[in-house]
N, CA and C atoms as an extended XYZ file, in Angstrom:
354
Properties=species:S:1:pos:R:3:atomname:S:1:resname:S:1:resid:I:1 pbc="F F F"
N       110.838       93.222       76.685 N   LEU     1
C       109.871       92.192       77.023 CA  LEU     1
C       109.602       91.307       75.805 C   LEU     1
N       109.388       91.940       74.653 N   GLU     2
C       109.132       91.162       73.438 CA  GLU     2
C       110.306       90.239       73.120 C   GLU     2
N       111.520       90.759       73.307 N   TYR     3
C       112.702       89.951       73.036 CA  TYR     3
C       112.699       88.703       73.915 C   TYR     3
N       112.351       88.862       75.179 N   CYS     4
C       112.327       87.723       76.113 CA  CYS     4
C       111.245       86.714       75.753 C   CYS     4
N       110.199       87.180       75.107 N   LYS     5
C       109.139       86.274       74.672 CA  LYS     5
C       109.510       85.535       73.391 C   LYS     5
N       110.304       86.199       72.534 N   GLU     6
C       110.610       85.633       71.223 CA  GLU     6
C       111.923       84.855       71.177 C   GLU     6
N       112.938       85.314       71.883 N   ARG     7
C       114.266       84.692       71.823 CA  ARG     7
C       114.220       83.364       72.564 C   ARG     7
N       114.730       82.325       71.919 N   THR     8
C       114.715       81.010       72.550 CA  THR     8
C       116.126       80.548       72.882 C   THR     8
N       116.206       79.776       73.922 N   ALA     9
C       117.434       79.093       74.334 CA  ALA     9
C       117.006       77.753       74.921 C   ALA     9
N       117.709       76.719       74.562 N   PHE    10
C       117.378       75.373       75.030 CA  PHE    10
C       115.934       75.002       74.690 C   PHE    10
N       115.467       75.520       73.548 N   GLY    11
C       114.149       75.154       73.058 CA  GLY    11
C       112.978       75.872       73.689 C   GLY    11
N       113.232       76.901       74.487 N   GLN    12
C       112.123       77.646       75.083 CA  GLN    12
C       112.458       79.132       75.148 C   GLN    12
N       111.435       79.988       75.211 N   PRO    13
C       111.685       81.431       75.291 CA  PRO    13
C       112.487       81.764       76.552 C   PRO    13
N       113.430       82.694       76.428 N   ILE    14
C       114.248       83.019       77.601 CA  ILE    14
C       113.412       83.631       78.720 C   ILE    14
N       112.270       84.212       78.365 N   GLY    15
C       111.380       84.757       79.384 CA  GLY    15
C       110.737       83.693       80.253 C   GLY    15
N       110.797       82.444       79.823 N   SER    16
C       110.193       81.366       80.611 CA  SER    16
C       111.113       80.872       81.723 C   SER    16
N       112.366       81.296       81.707 N   PHE    17
C       113.288       80.903       82.772 CA  PHE    17
C       113.022       81.747       84.015 C   PHE    17
N       113.114       81.115       85.168 N   GLN    18
C       112.781       81.788       86.419 CA  GLN    18
C       113.598       83.058       86.630 C   GLN    18
N       114.894       83.014       86.378 N   ASN    19
C       115.725       84.195       86.593 CA  ASN    19
C       115.276       85.355       85.706 C   ASN    19
N       114.924       85.048       84.466 N   SER    20
C       114.441       86.097       83.559 CA  SER    20
C       113.138       86.687       84.073 C   SER    20
N       112.225       85.829       84.522 N   ARG    21
C       110.952       86.319       85.069 CA  ARG    21
C       111.186       87.194       86.286 C   ARG    21
N       112.102       86.779       87.156 N   PHE    22
C       112.414       87.582       88.342 CA  PHE    22
C       112.953       88.948       87.946 C   PHE    22
N       113.881       88.970       86.992 N   LYS    23
C       114.460       90.242       86.543 CA  LYS    23
C       113.385       91.137       85.938 C   LYS    23
N       112.537       90.574       85.106 N   LEU    24
C       111.457       91.349       84.493 CA  LEU    24
C       110.486       91.873       85.548 C   LEU    24
N       110.173       91.051       86.541 N   ALA    25
C       109.270       91.475       87.615 CA  ALA    25
C       109.879       92.607       88.428 C   ALA    25
N       111.167       92.499       88.727 N   GLU    26
C       111.851       93.555       89.477 CA  GLU    26
C       111.842       94.866       88.700 C   GLU    26
N       112.151       94.786       87.407 N   MET    27
C       112.176       96.001       86.591 CA  MET    27
C       110.793       96.627       86.498 C   MET    27
N       109.778       95.808       86.258 N   LYS    28
C       108.413       96.330       86.152 CA  LYS    28
C       108.001       97.034       87.435 C   LYS    28
N       108.320       96.439       88.563 N   THR    29
C       107.952       97.022       89.852 CA  THR    29
C       108.667       98.343       90.086 C   THR    29
N       109.973       98.361       89.856 N   GLU    30
C       110.727       99.599       90.073 CA  GLU    30
C       110.281      100.711       89.134 C   GLU    30
N       109.988      100.366       87.892 N   ILE    31
C       109.520      101.374       86.937 CA  ILE    31
C       108.177      101.932       87.377 C   ILE    31
N       107.288      101.076       87.845 N   GLU    32
C       105.972      101.544       88.292 CA  GLU    32
C       106.093      102.451       89.516 C   GLU    32
N       106.952      102.096       90.445 N   ILE    33
C       107.165      102.943       91.625 CA  ILE    33
C       107.692      104.307       91.196 C   ILE    33
N       108.643      104.314       90.274 N   ALA    34
C       109.191      105.579       89.775 CA  ALA    34
C       108.111      106.395       89.075 C   ALA    34
N       107.268      105.732       88.294 N   ARG    35
C       106.196      106.434       87.583 CA  ARG    35
C       105.243      107.110       88.567 C   ARG    35
N       104.886      106.422       89.624 N   VAL    36
C       103.986      106.998       90.627 CA  VAL    36
C       104.641      108.209       91.291 C   VAL    36
N       105.923      108.098       91.615 N   PHE    37
C       106.637      109.211       92.245 CA  PHE    37
C       106.723      110.405       91.304 C   PHE    37
N       107.041      110.164       90.047 N   VAL    38
C       107.129      111.260       89.075 CA  VAL    38
C       105.753      111.890       88.865 C   VAL    38
N       104.702      111.086       88.822 N   ASP    39
C       103.348      111.639       88.704 CA  ASP    39
C       103.039      112.561       89.880 C   ASP    39
N       103.444      112.149       91.077 N   ARG    40
C       103.238      113.005       92.246 CA  ARG    40
C       104.033      114.299       92.117 C   ARG    40
N       105.245      114.199       91.616 N   CYS    41
C       106.072      115.396       91.408 CA  CYS    41
C       105.415      116.345       90.410 C   CYS    41
N       104.824      115.800       89.362 N   ILE    42
C       104.137      116.632       88.370 CA  ILE    42
C       102.954      117.343       89.007 C   ILE    42
N       102.197      116.626       89.824 N   GLU    43
C       101.073      117.247       90.527 CA  GLU    43
C       101.559      118.378       91.424 C   GLU    43
N       102.651      118.143       92.152 N   GLU    44
C       103.204      119.180       93.022 CA  GLU    44
C       103.706      120.365       92.206 C   GLU    44
N       104.347      120.101       91.081 N   LEU    45
C       104.834      121.179       90.220 CA  LEU    45
C       103.674      122.023       89.711 C   LEU    45
N       102.618      121.371       89.253 N   ASN    46
C       101.450      122.095       88.747 CA  ASN    46
C       100.769      122.915       89.831 C   ASN    46
N       100.873      122.465       91.066 N   ALA    47
C       100.281      123.195       92.194 CA  ALA    47
C       101.246      124.227       92.769 C   ALA    47
N       102.443      124.313       92.201 N   GLY    48
C       103.449      125.251       92.709 CA  GLY    48
C       104.048      124.816       94.032 C   GLY    48
N       104.041      123.518       94.308 N   GLU    49
C       104.497      123.009       95.602 CA  GLU    49
C       105.715      122.084       95.515 C   GLU    49
N       106.292      121.910       94.336 N   LEU    50
C       107.425      121.000       94.188 CA  LEU    50
C       108.677      121.638       94.770 C   LEU    50
N       109.274      120.967       95.737 N   SER    51
C       110.500      121.481       96.357 CA  SER    51
C       111.711      121.056       95.540 C   SER    51
N       112.801      121.790       95.712 N   ALA    52
C       114.058      121.436       95.046 CA  ALA    52
C       114.514      120.055       95.504 C   ALA    52
N       114.291      119.752       96.763 N   GLU    53
C       114.681      118.448       97.308 CA  GLU    53
C       113.942      117.310       96.600 C   GLU    53
N       112.635      117.451       96.452 N   THR    54
C       111.845      116.405       95.808 CA  THR    54
C       112.203      116.281       94.332 C   THR    54
N       112.409      117.404       93.664 N   ALA    55
C       112.827      117.374       92.256 CA  ALA    55
C       114.174      116.679       92.122 C   ALA    55
N       115.086      116.956       93.042 N   ALA    56
C       116.405      116.317       93.019 CA  ALA    56
C       116.280      114.814       93.239 C   ALA    56
N       115.397      114.410       94.154 N   MET    57
C       115.188      112.978       94.381 CA  MET    57
C       114.669      112.305       93.118 C   MET    57
N       113.724      112.955       92.445 N   ALA    58
C       113.154      112.376       91.226 CA  ALA    58
C       114.201      112.262       90.125 C   ALA    58
N       114.990      113.311       89.947 N   LYS    59
C       116.001      113.301       88.885 CA  LYS    59
C       117.048      112.238       89.158 C   LYS    59
N       117.559      112.207       90.383 N   TRP    60
C       118.589      111.229       90.735 CA  TRP    60
C       118.048      109.803       90.612 C   TRP    60
N       116.907      109.542       91.233 N   TRP    61
C       116.405      108.177       91.291 CA  TRP    61
C       116.036      107.642       89.915 C   TRP    61
N       115.331      108.448       89.120 N   THR    62
C       114.880      107.942       87.827 CA  THR    62
C       116.030      107.777       86.838 C   THR    62
N       117.008      108.673       86.871 N   SER    63
C       118.142      108.503       85.952 CA  SER    63
C       118.998      107.307       86.369 C   SER    63
N       119.121      107.084       87.658 N   ASP    64
C       119.847      105.908       88.137 CA  ASP    64
C       119.072      104.624       87.809 C   ASP    64
N       117.770      104.676       87.967 N   LEU    65
C       116.920      103.530       87.632 CA  LEU    65
C       117.023      103.198       86.146 C   LEU    65
N       117.047      104.224       85.308 N   GLN    66
C       117.170      103.980       83.877 CA  GLN    66
C       118.435      103.180       83.572 C   GLN    66
N       119.534      103.549       84.192 N   LYS    67
C       120.787      102.821       83.966 CA  LYS    67
C       120.695      101.385       84.476 C   LYS    67
N       120.090      101.196       85.654 N   ARG    68
C       119.966       99.841       86.204 CA  ARG    68
C       119.083       98.953       85.330 C   ARG    68
N       117.965       99.505       84.887 N   VAL    69
C       117.044       98.735       84.053 CA  VAL    69
C       117.707       98.373       82.726 C   VAL    69
N       118.357       99.334       82.113 N   LEU    70
C       119.012       99.044       80.838 CA  LEU    70
C       120.153       98.050       81.002 C   LEU    70
N       120.835       98.102       82.124 N   ASP    71
C       121.882       97.116       82.379 CA  ASP    71
C       121.282       95.709       82.420 C   ASP    71
N       120.134       95.570       83.070 N   GLN    72
C       119.465       94.267       83.117 CA  GLN    72
C       118.962       93.845       81.734 C   GLN    72
N       118.492       94.815       80.952 N   CYS    73
C       118.037       94.504       79.594 CA  CYS    73
C       119.191       94.012       78.731 C   CYS    73
N       120.342       94.667       78.851 N   VAL    74
C       121.523       94.209       78.117 CA  VAL    74
C       121.856       92.782       78.539 C   VAL    74
N       121.775       92.510       79.828 N   GLN    75
C       122.054       91.167       80.339 CA  GLN    75
C       121.090       90.143       79.733 C   GLN    75
N       119.822       90.494       79.657 N   LEU    76
C       118.830       89.582       79.085 CA  LEU    76
C       119.057       89.361       77.588 C   LEU    76
N       119.613       90.348       76.919 N   HIS    77
C       119.902       90.217       75.487 CA  HIS    77
C       121.182       89.421       75.229 C   HIS    77
N       121.967       89.209       76.259 N   GLY    78
C       123.217       88.475       76.079 CA  GLY    78
C       124.163       89.244       75.178 C   GLY    78
N       124.896       88.547       74.341 N   GLY    79
C       125.866       89.176       73.449 CA  GLY    79
C       125.245       90.185       72.505 C   GLY    79
N       123.987       89.969       72.130 N   TYR    80
C       123.312       90.917       71.244 CA  TYR    80
C       123.131       92.281       71.903 C   TYR    80
N       123.124       92.312       73.216 N   GLY    81
C       122.933       93.569       73.927 CA  GLY    81
C       124.038       94.577       73.697 C   GLY    81
N       125.185       94.108       73.239 N   TYR    82
C       126.319       94.999       72.975 CA  TYR    82
C       126.445       95.382       71.509 C   TYR    82
N       125.659       94.776       70.665 N   MET    83
C       125.749       95.059       69.234 CA  MET    83
C       124.920       96.292       68.912 C   MET    83
N       125.563       97.292       68.326 N   LEU    84
C       124.886       98.557       68.057 CA  LEU    84
C       123.739       98.420       67.057 C   LEU    84
N       123.635       97.282       66.391 N   GLU    85
C       122.511       97.043       65.494 CA  GLU    85
C       121.203       96.866       66.275 C   GLU    85
N       121.335       96.573       67.554 N   TYR    86
C       120.157       96.383       68.398 CA  TYR    86
C       119.851       97.671       69.166 C   TYR    86
N       118.581       98.077       69.215 N   PRO    87
C       118.221       99.321       69.911 CA  PRO    87
C       118.631       99.338       71.383 C   PRO    87
N       118.687       98.183       72.013 N   ILE    88
C       119.024       98.144       73.436 CA  ILE    88
C       120.441       98.639       73.683 C   ILE    88
N       121.355       98.347       72.776 N   ALA    89
C       122.739       98.803       72.936 CA  ALA    89
C       122.805      100.320       72.860 C   ALA    89
N       122.074      100.903       71.932 N   ARG    90
C       122.063      102.368       71.799 CA  ARG    90
C       121.413      103.003       73.033 C   ARG    90
N       120.323      102.446       73.501 N   ALA    91
C       119.656      102.973       74.693 CA  ALA    91
C       120.586      102.908       75.894 C   ALA    91
N       121.348      101.824       75.988 N   TYR    92
C       122.304      101.665       77.087 CA  TYR    92
C       123.353      102.769       77.050 C   TYR    92
N       123.859      103.053       75.863 N   LEU    93
C       124.855      104.119       75.721 CA  LEU    93
C       124.249      105.487       76.019 C   LEU    93
N       123.051      105.732       75.521 N   ASP    94
C       122.401      107.030       75.706 CA  ASP    94
C       122.018      107.293       77.159 C   ASP    94
N       121.765      106.255       77.921 N   ALA    95
C       121.311      106.420       79.307 CA  ALA    95
C       122.363      107.069       80.190 C   ALA    95
N       123.595      106.899       79.852 N   ARG    96
C       124.670      107.407       80.718 CA  ARG    96
C       124.588      108.911       80.924 C   ARG    96
N       124.204      109.649       79.895 N   VAL    97
C       124.182      111.108       79.991 CA  VAL    97
C       123.087      111.607       80.940 C   VAL    97
N       122.079      110.803       81.186 N   GLN    98
C       120.970      111.233       82.043 CA  GLN    98
C       121.431      111.602       83.449 C   GLN    98
N       122.459      110.934       83.926 N   SER    99
C       122.941      111.225       85.284 CA  SER    99
C       123.975      112.346       85.295 C   SER    99
N       124.194      112.971       84.134 N   ILE   100
C       125.179      114.046       84.039 CA  ILE   100
C       124.514      115.393       83.765 C   ILE   100
N       123.691      115.462       82.717 N   TYR   101
C       123.156      116.772       82.347 CA  TYR   101
C       122.077      117.230       83.320 C   TYR   101
N       121.835      118.538       83.304 N   ALA   102
C       120.856      119.183       84.196 CA  ALA   102
C       121.205      118.972       85.665 C   ALA   102
N       122.477      118.827       85.944 N   GLY   103
C       122.943      118.599       87.310 CA  GLY   103
C       123.250      117.134       87.515 C   GLY   103
N       124.483      116.842       87.841 N   THR   104
C       124.871      115.444       88.027 CA  THR   104
C       124.099      114.821       89.182 C   THR   104
N       124.067      113.515       89.205 N   ASN   105
C       123.383      112.832       90.303 CA  ASN   105
C       124.046      113.120       91.638 C   ASN   105
N       125.348      113.373       91.614 N   GLU   106
C       126.035      113.734       92.862 CA  GLU   106
C       125.542      115.088       93.369 C   GLU   106
N       125.296      116.015       92.461 N   ILE   107
C       124.737      117.316       92.852 CA  ILE   107
C       123.333      117.121       93.412 C   ILE   107
N       122.547      116.236       92.796 N   MET   108
C       121.193      115.969       93.294 CA  MET   108
C       121.253      115.420       94.721 C   MET   108
N       122.190      114.527       94.972 N   LYS   109
C       122.349      113.977       96.325 CA  LYS   109
C       122.789      115.059       97.300 C   LYS   109
N       123.602      115.974       96.838 N   GLU   110
C       124.037      117.089       97.690 CA  GLU   110
C       122.845      117.964       98.071 C   GLU   110
N       121.978      118.242       97.122 N   ILE   111
C       120.768      119.028       97.403 CA  ILE   111
C       119.912      118.313       98.439 C   ILE   111
N       119.737      117.021       98.274 N   ILE   112
C       118.929      116.235       99.214 CA  ILE   112
C       119.578      116.236      100.594 C   ILE   112
N       120.875      115.975      100.637 N   GLY   113
C       121.586      115.942      101.918 CA  GLY   113
C       121.513      117.262      102.655 C   GLY   113
N       121.727      118.358      101.939 N   ARG   114
C       121.663      119.682      102.584 CA  ARG   114
C       120.267      119.982      103.103 C   ARG   114
N       119.244      119.512      102.386 N   SER   115
C       117.875      119.764      102.842 CA  SER   115
C       117.575      119.022      104.142 C   SER   115
N       118.393      118.017      104.429 N   MET   116
C       118.228      117.248      105.663 CA  MET   116
C       119.001      117.874      106.817 C   MET   116
N       119.711      118.945      106.511 N   GLY   117
C       120.461      119.627      107.559 CA  GLY   117
C       121.807      119.001      107.848 C   GLY   117
N       122.313      118.205      106.925 N   VAL   118
C       123.642      117.599      107.120 CA  VAL   118
C       124.586      118.029      106.016 C   VAL   118
């Protein structure tokens, strides 16, 4: 967000362009929805009521969301998004493992699918 406020193109901050605002709004909304879902999962876990299906949904969705959000952040950074000197490039690389460890996202989808009886 700070980068979009500070980086200028054509004499104005890139965050002032409509497409950038739309992307930022989409990311903010999706992150907030994920946060609410994870908070609910934590409440269920603390109450001893978290199902494997719900945990799998949270793991799959949030790790996939992380990759999508970081992909958009790299896009907003332009060429700088690929330079390892910038934290966004490192975060982009690190995000990939989230959908692999502690059960791949495909395994999470399998857990969800089986819980549906299919």
